[in-house]
N, C-alpha and C positions, 0 to 999 in steps of 0.2 A: 754496118754498125751505125746507130743513131748518134749524130753529133750536131750540136747547135752552137751559136755564137758564144754562149756562156762557157762552153768547154775551152775554146781558145782564150777567152778573157781570163779564166782562172787557172788554166793549165791542168784541167781534169779530163779524164777519159769519158766518163758518163755524165750527162746533165742531171745529176741527182744530188740533193743535199740531205744529210741526216739531221733531223731537227734537234735543236738544243733543249733537251728535256732535263729539268731540275732533278738532282740526285741520281740521274741516270746517264746523261751524256757526259762522260768523263774522258780523260785522255786515252784510255785503252780503247773505248768504242770509237772515238773520233779517229784515232790512228789506224784502226782496222778498216774503217770505211774509206778513208783516204787512200790507204794502201791498195784497196780493192778497185780504186778508180773513181769513186765519188768524192764528195766534199764532206769530210767528217767535221763535226762542230762540237766544241766543248761548251757546256753550259756554265756560265759564271754565276748564275742564279743569285742567291743572297750571300755568296761566299766572299771572302776577302782576297787581297792581292796575293798573299802567301799560297793559298789554296790554288789559285789560278796559275801561278808560276809553276807549281808542282805538276799540274795537269798538262800544261804546255810541254814541260820537260818529258813527261811520259809519252805524249803523242810523238814528239820528235825522236824518241828512242825507237818507235815502232815504224815510222815512215819518214821518207825525205820528200814526200809529196805535199801539196798545199792542204792545209786544214784551216778551220775558222774557229772563232769564239763568239758565242751569243751572249750579249750583255742585256740584262733586264734593267732598264733605265730607272725603275722605281726602287732598285736595291739601295740600301744605305751605303753600300760600298761601290756604287757606280763610278764615282770620281776616281777611286784608286785602281779599280780594274781597267778603267778606260786608259789610265796612264800605263798600266802593265802591258796592254796589247800594243801600244805604241813603242814602248821600250823593247819588247820582244819581237816587234815587227812581224806579227802573225800575218798570214796571207789575206785573210778575210775576216771582217767583223759583221755579224748580223745583230740587229737590235730589236727590242720589243718593249711594250709598255711605256711608250713615251717618245719624245722628239730628241734625236741625237745631235742636233745642229751644233750645240756648244762644244762637242768633241771633234767635229768633222775636220777642222783645220789641222789639228795635231795628227789625226789618223791619216789624212791624205798626205801630209808631210812625211810620214813614216812609210809611205808607199802601200798603205793598206787599202784593199778594195772594200768599200762599205756598202752593205746590202740590207737596208732596214725592212722590217715587216710593216706594212701599211694597211690601214683599215678603210681608207677612203681615197678618192681620186685627188682631192686637194692635198692630202699628205704626200701622195706619190709625186705630185708636181713640185711640192716644196723640196722633197728629198732630191729630186733631179736637179733643182736649182743650186742646192748647197753641195753637190758633188757626188752623190750616190751613183755607183756604176750600174745598179740594178735595184729592183725592189721585189719583195716577197708579198704577193697578194694572198692573204689567208682567208679561207672561208669558201663555201660552196658557190657564192655569187660572184666571185672574183673574176671569172672569165669574161663577163660583160664589160669590165673596166680595162681590159688589157690594152686597148688602143689609146688610152688617155695620156700616156707618156711615151717618149721616144727611146728611153733606156729599157733594157730587157726586163721582163717580168717572170718571176718564178712562182708557179702555182703551188699552193699548200692547202691541205685540209681535205680529207675524204679520199685520199689516193693510197691504194694499197697493192696494186698489181699493174701489169702491163696495159690493161684496158684503161685504167685511170690515167696512166702516163700518156697513152695515145690520145685520149680525149683532151687532156690539157694542152698537148701540142697542137691539136686541131683547132683549139680556141685561141691560139696565138702565143702561148707560153713558150719560153725557151729552156725551161728546166722545171723540176719538181722538187718539193721538199716532203720527206716522209718521216713520221715519228713512230707511230704504233708498230709498223712492220719491223722496225729495228729494235723494238723492245725484246723480241725473241731471238735476236742475233746471238750466236754462241759467245761472242766477245762482249756482249752487254752484261755488266755486272749487277744488274737489278736482281732483287731477291727472287728465288725460284717460284715462290708463291705468286708473285706478280706475273711472271711468264706463264704460269699455269692458268691464271685467270684469263689472260689474253687467248691462250690456246683453246680454252673451253668455251669462249664467248660465242654467242650466236647473234643474229641480226637485231635482236631486241635486248641485248645484254647491257647497253649503256643508257645513261640518263644525264640530263643537264641540270646543274644546280648553280647557285651563286648569282642569279640575275638580280636579286634584290640589292646586292652590294655593288653591282655594276661591272663585275668581272666573272661572267658565267664560264663554267668549265664542264667538260664532258668526262664522265668516268664510268667504270663498270659498277653495276648495282651490287651493293652489299649492305650490311646493317648500318654502317656509317653513313653512306649516301642517302639511304632511305630516311634515317633520322634527321639528317641535315635538311632534306627536302621538307619534312614536317616543320622543323624549327623556322625555316625560311618564311613560312606562311603563318607563323604564330605571332604572339605579342612580344616575343623576345626582342631585346634591343639589338641594334646593329653591332655594338661593341661585343655583346655576348655571343652573337653569331660569328663574328670574326674570331673570337677566342676559341669557339668550338672547332673551327676549321684549322687552327694553328697547329702545325706539325703533322698534319694528317698524311701529306705526301711522303714525308720522311718515314713515317711509320709503315707505309706501304712499300716504298722502294727499297729501304734499307733493312727494316725489321720484318717485313712480310706479314704484318698484322692484318689478318683478314676481317677482323671485326671493327677496328677503329681506324684503319688506314684508308686513304683515298687513292684508288687505283685508276689514275688518269689514262684514258684510251679513247681513240676515235671510233666512229661508227663502223669503220672497216675492220674492227677487231674480229668480227665474225668471219672474215675472209682469211684470217691468219691461223693456220693449223699445223705448223711445223717449225721447229728450231732449225736454223741454218747459219752458216757463217755469213758475215757481211758480204763477202765476195759472191757466195751462192745467191743471196737475196738480190743483189744488184744485177748479176748476169741473168737470172731467171726473169726479173721484171723487164729487162730490155729485150730479151728474146721474145717475150710475149708481146711487147709493144711493137716490135718490128713486124711480127705476124699480123697484128691487128691493122697496122697502117698499110701493109701491103694489100690487105683485103678491104680497104676503106670504101671502095666503090661497089662492093658485092651486092648491097641492097639498094643501090641507087641506079636508076635507068636514065 
């Protein structure tokens, strides 16, 4: 069985994180992933302290194994949810959309392992200096930067099966983070329309939007994303464009609105073709990864 230093560090069986996806990664999904041996992660998204406490409670009812919370640092509730994770002493905190330095002292004092998402080598080095135990390098280019820090690196983005996991390990990562694959986990409470779109996706089903506003996202093509793309390159103001996008993920994930919802998914959506339990997903991925790694020298003489 594949085991890496991140398994010993966090007390997990498999070196796999379930991504913190807004309106999707709740206590039920995180609890199921952790119980299956990975690291389940609750998304604090733009929710308040009360919501997060409830989701932590749900996860703890489902598993006694470690799980994490993802905090989006741009959230208006970032300060209060940062306090909640310290009070609840969750095992792991992952962060995105900002610099978590201001919270590090309290989190480390609470015994929390902090693993920020980083987009650059300089940020990775800063996070190492302030006490992060690892970093998540997100994006297809991340492998080239793995040697920049001495703390472990988790690879994220574009990974959906054992081949991707094996490739990440060969590039020096000690773990992987997956989001899209867990969208179709049976324990995932996302609307069935969302799951169906992922299951029906092919290799050209997604598109990228949002570059104009500085926070590009990838989602499955539908009337909403096509219209957004047109507006992005029109004379509409940035404020109007922001307003057009507001609430679109909620409409997709919770309401299943196929016309005005934004169905976020990675390019690997075309590789996902069946619903499985979180346990089945993790075990299948690592069985595949072991087979790939065993045959790693097959084509090399």
